[in-house]
C-alpha positions as CSV (number, residue, x, y, z in Angstrom):
1,M,132.8,117.2,100.4
2,P,134.4,113.6,100.4
3,F,132.3,110.8,98.7
4,K,130.9,107.9,100.9
5,S,129.6,104.5,100.5
6,G,129.1,101.2,101.9
7,F,127.0,98.2,102.4
8,I,124.5,98.2,104.9
9,T,122.5,94.9,106.4
10,L,119.1,95.3,107.8
11,I,118.7,92.1,110.3
12,G,115.7,91.3,112.9
13,T,112.9,89.2,113.6
14,P,110.4,88.1,111.1
15,N,107.6,90.7,109.7
16,V,109.8,93.9,111.5
17,G,109.3,95.6,108.5
18,K,112.5,95.7,106.9
19,S,111.4,95.0,103.0
20,T,108.8,98.2,103.7
21,L,112.0,100.0,105.0
22,L,113.9,99.2,102.0
23,N,111.0,99.7,99.5
24,A,110.9,103.1,101.4
25,L,114.5,104.6,101.4
26,L,114.7,103.3,97.8
27,G,111.5,105.1,96.4
28,Q,110.5,102.1,95.0
29,K,108.8,98.8,95.3
30,I,111.7,95.6,94.6
31,S,112.0,93.7,97.9
32,I,107.7,91.8,98.3
33,V,106.0,92.6,101.3
34,S,103.3,91.0,102.9
35,S,101.5,90.8,106.8
36,R,103.0,87.7,107.4
37,P,106.7,86.8,108.6
38,Q,109.3,85.0,106.9
39,T,108.3,86.5,103.4
40,T,111.8,87.6,102.4
41,R,113.7,84.5,101.4
42,N,116.9,85.7,99.9
43,R,119.7,88.4,100.0
44,I,117.6,91.4,98.0
45,L,120.0,94.0,97.7
46,G,118.7,97.5,97.1
47,V,120.9,100.5,96.0
48,K,120.1,104.6,97.2
49,H,121.8,107.3,96.0
50,V,122.4,110.3,97.8
51,P,124.4,113.6,97.2
52,G,128.1,112.9,98.5
53,G,126.7,109.3,99.1
54,Q,126.2,105.7,98.0
55,F,123.8,103.3,100.4
56,I,123.7,99.7,99.3
57,F,121.6,98.3,101.7
58,L,121.2,94.4,102.0
59,D,117.8,93.1,103.3
60,T,117.6,89.9,104.8
61,P,115.5,86.9,105.8
62,G,113.9,87.5,109.3
63,I,116.4,85.6,112.4
64,L,114.2,83.2,114.4
65,E,114.9,79.4,115.6
66,P,115.3,77.8,111.9
67,K,112.8,74.2,111.7
68,G,114.0,72.7,108.3
69,L,116.6,73.1,105.7
70,L,114.3,76.3,104.2
71,N,114.8,77.9,107.4
72,K,118.1,77.1,108.0
73,S,119.1,78.3,105.1
74,M,117.7,82.1,105.3
75,V,118.8,82.4,108.8
76,Q,121.8,81.5,107.6
77,I,121.9,84.1,104.2
78,S,120.7,86.8,107.8
79,L,123.7,85.8,110.0
80,K,126.5,85.8,107.2
81,S,125.4,89.3,106.2
82,I,126.5,90.8,109.5
83,A,130.1,89.7,108.8
84,E,129.9,91.5,105.5
85,V,129.0,95.0,105.7
86,N,129.9,98.1,106.7
87,L,127.1,99.2,109.1
88,I,124.5,96.8,111.0
89,I,120.7,98.1,111.2
90,L,118.9,95.8,113.8
91,M,115.0,96.5,113.7
92,I,112.8,95.6,116.5
93,E,109.2,96.5,117.2
94,P,109.0,99.5,120.2
95,F,107.3,97.0,122.5
96,S,110.2,95.2,123.7
97,V,113.5,94.8,123.4
98,R,115.2,91.3,125.4
99,P,113.1,88.9,123.0
100,A,114.2,90.7,119.9
101,I,117.8,90.7,121.0
102,S,118.9,87.0,121.8
103,E,121.9,86.1,123.8
104,D,122.6,84.4,120.7
105,L,122.4,87.6,118.7
106,R,124.0,89.7,120.5
107,F,126.9,87.6,120.7
108,R,127.6,87.7,116.9
109,L,126.7,91.1,116.4
110,I,129.4,92.1,119.6
111,K,132.2,89.5,117.0
112,A,131.5,91.4,114.1
113,G,132.9,94.9,115.5
114,R,131.0,97.1,112.9
115,P,128.8,99.9,114.1
116,V,125.6,98.6,114.8
117,F,122.2,101.3,114.8
118,L,119.0,99.8,116.8
119,I,116.4,101.1,114.8
120,F,112.2,100.8,116.6
121,N,110.3,100.7,113.8
122,K,105.9,100.7,113.6
123,T,106.5,103.6,116.2
124,D,103.5,105.2,114.5
125,L,101.5,102.2,116.5
126,I,102.4,103.5,120.0
127,D,102.5,106.0,122.6
128,K,105.8,107.9,122.1
129,K,106.1,108.2,125.6
130,N,106.2,104.8,126.1
131,L,109.5,104.7,123.8
132,L,112.0,106.5,126.2
133,P,112.4,103.6,128.8
134,L,112.9,101.0,126.0
135,M,115.8,103.0,124.2
136,E,117.4,103.6,127.5
137,Q,117.0,99.3,128.1
138,A,118.6,99.0,125.0
139,T,121.6,100.7,126.2
140,H,122.6,97.9,128.7
141,I,122.4,95.6,126.1
142,L,124.5,96.6,123.4
143,P,127.0,99.8,122.8
144,F,124.7,101.2,119.8
145,K,126.2,103.8,117.5
146,E,122.3,105.1,117.1
147,I,119.2,104.5,118.3
148,I,116.6,106.1,116.4
149,P,112.6,105.5,116.1
150,I,111.0,105.8,112.8
151,S,107.4,104.3,111.0
152,A,108.7,102.7,107.6
153,L,105.4,102.7,106.8
154,T,104.3,106.4,107.3
155,G,108.0,107.8,106.8
156,E,108.3,109.3,110.1
157,G,112.3,109.6,111.1
158,L,113.6,108.1,107.8
159,D,115.4,111.5,107.2
160,V,117.4,111.0,110.6
161,L,118.4,107.9,109.9
162,E,119.5,108.5,106.3
163,K,121.6,111.7,108.0
164,C,122.9,109.0,110.5
165,I,123.7,106.3,108.2
166,L,125.9,108.8,105.8
167,Q,127.9,110.3,108.8
168,S,128.4,106.9,109.6
169,L,129.6,105.3,106.2
170,P,133.6,105.3,105.2
171,E,135.0,107.8,102.3
172,G,134.9,105.1,99.5
173,P,133.8,105.3,95.7
174,P,130.3,104.6,94.2
175,Y,129.9,100.8,93.7
176,F,127.2,101.0,91.6
177,P,126.1,103.4,88.6
178,E,123.7,106.2,89.3
179,D,121.3,104.1,87.3
180,M,120.9,101.4,89.4
181,V,118.5,100.8,91.9
182,T,118.9,96.8,92.8
183,D,120.6,93.6,90.9
184,L,118.5,91.9,91.2
185,S,117.6,90.4,87.5
186,E,113.5,91.1,86.1
187,R,113.4,87.2,85.6
188,F,113.8,87.0,89.6
189,L,111.5,90.2,90.5
190,V,108.4,89.1,88.7
191,G,109.2,85.3,90.4
192,E,108.6,87.6,93.5
193,M,105.4,89.0,92.4
194,I,103.9,85.9,91.9
195,R,105.0,84.7,95.2
196,E,103.7,87.9,97.1
197,K,100.5,87.3,95.6
198,V,100.5,84.1,97.2
199,F,100.8,84.9,100.1
200,R,98.3,87.9,100.2
201,L,95.4,85.8,98.9
202,T,95.9,82.3,100.1
203,S,95.0,81.0,103.5
204,Q,97.2,80.2,106.3
205,E,99.1,76.6,105.3
206,V,99.9,77.4,101.7
207,P,102.7,80.4,101.2
208,Y,105.3,78.6,103.5
209,G,105.3,75.9,101.3
210,V,105.5,77.9,97.6
211,A,108.4,78.4,95.4
212,V,108.0,80.0,92.4
213,T,110.4,79.2,89.4
214,V,110.0,81.6,85.6
215,E,110.4,79.5,82.9
216,T,109.7,81.6,80.2
217,F,110.7,85.2,80.0
218,K,110.7,86.9,76.2
219,P,109.2,89.3,74.4
220,R,106.9,87.8,71.7
221,E,107.6,88.1,67.9
222,D,104.1,89.4,66.6
223,K,103.0,91.8,69.4
224,P,104.9,94.3,71.5
225,I,104.2,91.9,74.9
226,I,106.9,90.2,77.6
227,H,105.6,86.1,77.7
228,I,106.4,85.3,80.9
229,R,105.5,81.8,81.6
230,A,106.1,80.2,85.6
231,T,105.5,77.4,88.2
232,I,104.7,77.9,91.3
233,H,106.0,74.6,93.5
234,V,103.9,72.9,96.1
235,E,104.4,70.8,99.1
236,R,101.6,68.4,98.9
237,D,98.5,68.3,96.9
238,S,96.0,70.0,98.5
239,Q,97.8,73.1,98.4
240,K,97.7,72.9,95.3
241,G,94.0,73.0,94.9
242,I,93.9,76.0,97.2
243,L,96.2,77.7,94.7
244,I,94.0,76.9,91.9
245,G,90.8,77.3,93.3
246,K,87.2,76.5,92.4
247,Q,87.1,76.5,88.4
248,G,90.8,78.1,88.7
249,K,89.6,81.7,90.3
250,M,92.4,81.8,92.6
251,L,94.9,81.1,90.0
252,K,92.9,83.6,87.7
253,T,93.3,86.4,90.7
254,I,97.0,85.8,91.9
255,G,98.1,86.5,87.8
256,Q,96.2,89.1,87.4
257,Q,97.4,91.0,90.1
258,A,101.2,89.7,89.9
259,R,100.8,91.0,86.3
260,Q,99.4,94.4,86.9
261,D,102.7,94.2,88.7
262,M,104.9,93.0,86.3
263,E,103.7,95.6,83.6
264,T,104.7,98.3,86.1
265,L,107.8,97.2,86.8
266,L,108.6,96.4,82.9
267,G,107.0,99.3,81.3
268,N,105.4,97.1,79.0
269,Q,102.4,94.3,78.1
270,V,102.6,91.0,80.2
271,F,101.0,87.8,78.9
272,L,101.0,85.4,82.0
273,E,101.0,81.8,82.2
274,L,100.9,80.6,85.4
275,W,101.0,76.6,86.2
276,V,101.1,74.9,89.7
277,R,103.1,71.6,90.4
278,V,103.6,69.5,93.8
279,E,106.7,68.7,94.8
280,K,106.4,66.6,97.8
281,N,108.2,68.6,100.9
282,W,110.6,70.2,99.3
283,G,111.4,72.4,101.5
284,N,113.7,69.7,103.1
285,D,115.3,68.3,100.0
286,P,118.3,69.7,99.1
287,N,118.8,69.1,96.0
288,L,115.1,71.3,95.3
289,L,116.3,73.6,97.1
290,R,119.3,74.7,95.3
291,R,117.2,74.2,92.4
292,F,114.6,76.9,93.4
293,G,117.3,79.7,94.9
294,Y,117.7,78.9,98.1
295,G,120.4,76.7,98.8
296,E,124.2,76.4,98.6
């Protein structure tokens, strides 16, 4: 049998479940997840090795009407990926079709000239009989190569999705070694783990004004422990106060939960040191965006 391989982008509106799907397909967590939209800000690459093939997934930020430089940067990452892959997986929720597939996105998908799978995610939340009218409606919007209902949360339909992906990819060599799951550095991943805890633990206005930089990532000389020092950057003093919390309790909780995930990832004890710093309106500052890893 010929070996098949290729790049597959996951696109869709915010909070549709792209990161949950990527983690489920890989069988491990590399992309952070929360119930709030726009959790993913960078392009996340994940590699799945299957008999006779290799899938290279690109998890991208949610596509929305951009407001501010940060959101514009995120949307550009998603749209750029459309033209650079072998296969496009467009994810939508199983409640409506038209609002999730704008005319601009439809035009870009047609122009890209790549095969497109339409994935209805979160099918565990609906009565399955309601899917057929939505699937029929979708056929009039684009000539999708496949229309597949799944639940990334429960794993339903993922076997069908993987089979269809393998059938649709071109013949090609493995691009990555068999033991490689992502091209992301451990430093990047631990920074994302901190940001995920901020999303999950703080009030509504805080997460979207947060960036994380990791200044120190090295084993300690006196103990078998990895020393990680990171700064959580916020846009306003009020956000800093919420992040630190009364008597530092919120920052301590963020650190404890992040450290547990880090130790699982690294297979080692971690000494985590967290600081909070105000960077006024960093989300609209091109220099700070580049410094925090979001600008070009």
